[in-house]
C-alpha positions in Angstrom: -17.5 4.7 9.6 -17.8 7.0 6.6 -16.9 5.4 3.2 -14.2 7.2 1.2 -15.3 9.1 -1.9 -13.4 8.9 -5.2 -14.3 11.0 -8.2 -13.3 10.5 -11.9 -13.2 13.5 -14.1 -12.8 13.9 -17.9 -14.0 16.5 -20.4 -17.3 14.9 -21.6 -17.9 12.4 -18.9 -19.1 10.0 -21.7 -16.2 7.5 -21.9 -13.1 7.2 -19.7 -14.5 8.6 -16.5 -17.7 6.6 -16.8 -15.8 3.4 -17.4 -13.4 4.1 -14.5 -16.3 4.9 -12.1 -18.2 1.8 -13.1 -15.1 -0.4 -12.5 -14.4 1.3 -9.2 -18.0 0.7 -8.1 -18.0 -2.9 -9.1 -14.6 -3.8 -7.7 -15.0 -1.9 -4.4 -18.2 -3.9 -3.6 -19.8 -0.8 -2.2 -16.9 0.1 0.2 -16.2 3.3 -1.8 -18.6 6.1 -2.9 -17.8 6.7 -6.5 -18.6 9.8 -8.6 -17.8 10.9 -12.1 -18.3 14.2 -13.9 -17.1 16.2 -16.9 -16.0 19.8 -17.4 -18.1 20.0 -20.6 -20.4 17.0 -20.3 -21.9 15.3 -23.4 -25.6 14.6 -23.8 -25.1 10.9 -23.4 -22.6 8.1 -22.8 -20.6 7.2 -25.9 -22.2 4.1 -27.4 -18.8 2.7 -28.1 -18.2 2.5 -24.3 -21.4 0.5 -23.5 -20.6 -2.6 -25.4 -17.2 -3.5 -23.9 -18.5 -2.7 -20.5 -21.5 -5.0 -21.0 -19.0 -7.7 -22.2 -17.5 -7.7 -18.7 -20.9 -7.6 -17.0 -21.2 -3.9 -16.2 -24.3 -2.2 -17.5 -24.0 1.5 -18.2 -27.7 1.9 -19.4 -28.6 4.2 -16.5 -25.4 6.2 -16.6 -25.6 9.8 -17.6 -22.9 12.5 -18.1 -22.8 15.0 -15.2 -21.4 18.4 -15.0 -18.4 19.0 -12.7 -19.3 21.1 -9.7 -16.9 22.4 -7.1 -18.9 20.9 -4.2 -18.5 17.4 -5.5 -14.8 17.9 -5.9 -14.3 19.4 -2.5 -16.2 16.7 -0.8 -14.3 13.9 -2.5 -11.3 12.2 -0.9 -9.6 11.5 -4.2 -10.1 13.1 -7.6 -8.6 11.5 -10.7 -8.5 13.5 -13.9 -8.4 11.5 -17.0 -6.7 13.1 -20.0 -8.4 16.4 -19.4 -5.4 18.6 -20.3 -6.4 22.2 -20.0 -10.2 21.5 -20.0 -10.4 20.5 -16.3 -10.4 23.3 -13.8 -7.9 23.3 -11.0 -9.1 22.5 -7.5 -6.6 22.5 -4.6 -6.4 19.3 -2.5 -8.0 19.0 0.9 
């Protein structure tokens, strides 16, 4: 059986979407494929995000912002945009 795929998107992929993806990965116990990306990704994860995640046992040391690409969106079962406003492109649902 194929695992469902969920994608979290924000502008810089350096804070909200990284946190959401990390929680989803942790809480799903591997039952869901999780992605995150940004419409204008930053160079690195916001350092302010790393500490509170570490406090709850989630290590973001290896996480890197990724650019939002249509193929990832189109192959995801669920895409959640996080406060993007006009910065996130529109992709029709499957």
